[in-house]
N, C-alpha and C positions, 0 to 999 in steps of 0.2 A: 788457270795457270798452268803449265806442262812443267814439272821438275826438269831442271836444267841438267841433271845428272842422267836422267832417263832419255830424255830427249838426244843430247849428245852421244849416248851409249849406242842408242838405235841408229841413230844418223851416220855416225861413223862406220857401224857394223854394215849398213846398206851401200856405203859409198865404198867401202872395202872390196865389198862383193862387185859392184858395179865396175870399180877399176879393173876388177880381174877378167871381168867379160869382155871390157874394152880390149884388153890386151889379147884375150884370146881371138877375139873377132877380128882385131888388126893384123893378127900372124895370119889368118885365113887369106888376106890380099897381100901378102908377102912384104916382108922387110926390106928388102934391097932388090933393085932390077938393074943389074949391071953394075955401073959406077954411080947410080943416083937413087936415092930413098923410092921406094914402091909406095903405093898406096897405104898400105899398113905402118909405115914409119911413123907417122903422126900420131895415130891412135895407140900404136905401141907404147910410146913414151909419155904420153897423155894419160892413159889408163894406168900405167905403170907407177907414174906420180901419185895419182889418185889414189891408188890401193896402198902405195907406201905410207904416205901421209896421214890418210884415213886410219889405216892400222896402227901407226902411231900414237894418233890420237884416242883411238880406242885402248890400247895399253896403258897410256897414260891416266885416262878416266878410271880405267880398272883399279890401277895401282892406288889411286887418290879418291877414296871412296866418300870423303868427307865435304864433297862440294855442296855448297848453299847456292839459292838462287833459282830463278825460274824462267823460262822463255815466254814472253808475251804472246798471245794468240795471234796478234797482227802480224809478228815474225813468222810464225808457221804459215799464215796466209801468203805472206810474201816469198816463202820458199816455194809454196805450190803455185804461185802464179808465174815464178820463173821456170818451175817444172814443165807448166803449160807452154811457155813461151819456147823452150828448149824442144819440146815435142812437135811444136808447131814449125819450128826451124828445120827439123828432121824430114817433115812431110814436105813443107814447101820447096825445099832444096831440089826435089826430084822434078819441080814444075818450073821454077823461076831461077834456079841453079844457087849454089851454094853462097857466092858472096851477097847476091842481093837479098838471100835470105838472112845471112849473118848480118846485113846493115839492119834490117827489120828486127831481128832478135836484140841486137844492142840498143835499139830505140826502145823497143819493149821493154828491156831490163831497166833502161834508165828510167822509164815512166813508173815502174813499180817502185824503185828506190827514190823518188822525189822529182823528177821533171814534171812540175805540175803546170807551170805556165808556158806561155809560148816561145818565149826568150829560152828558157831553159830546154825544151823540146828542140827549139833549133839548134842550141849548142850541142846537144847530144846527137842530132842528126849529123851535124857538120864532122864530129868526131868519129861518129860511125862511117861515114863516107871515107874518110881520111885512113881508118883502120883498114877498111876494104881495099883501098888502093895500096897499102903498103902489104897486106897479105897477097894481093895479086902479083905484086913486082918481086917479093920474097919467093912466094910458092911456084906462081905462074912462069915468072921470067928468069929468077936467077937459079932456083931448083929444077926447073922445068918439070914440076909435077903437074899433071893435068887435073884441072879444078872442076868440079860437076858443075 
C-alpha cells in the first residue's frame, strides 16, 4: 500500500505543473481569433482549471497533515492505464482525427473502470459515440472551431 498522503501530495503537485504547462502551450495557439475562440481557448481553460483545483488540493493536504489511509496498488495501476490511454489518444488523434480517437479513449477508460462484459462495453460505446456527436455539434458546428 502507498500512503494516501504521499500519493495525494505527489499527484496534486504533478497535476498542478501539468495544468500550467497546458495553459502555456494553449496560449501558443492563440486564445481568440476575431470573434470566435481560437485553438488555444479550450486548452487554456482546461489547463487553468486543472492547475487551480490541483493546487487547492495540494494546499489543503499540506495544511491537514493527519491524513490516514492508503491507496490500493490496483488504483495506481488504473491511473497508469488511463494515462497510457490518454497518450494513445494524443498519438491517434494525428492519424484518425480527434473525435474518433476520443471515442476510443472513452471506451478504453470505461474498460479500465469496470466495463467487463459485452453489454457494458456496448453501453459505453453508445455513450462515447453520443458524446462525440455532441462535441462535434458544439465545437465544429456552433463554435465553428476546426477539429483535428
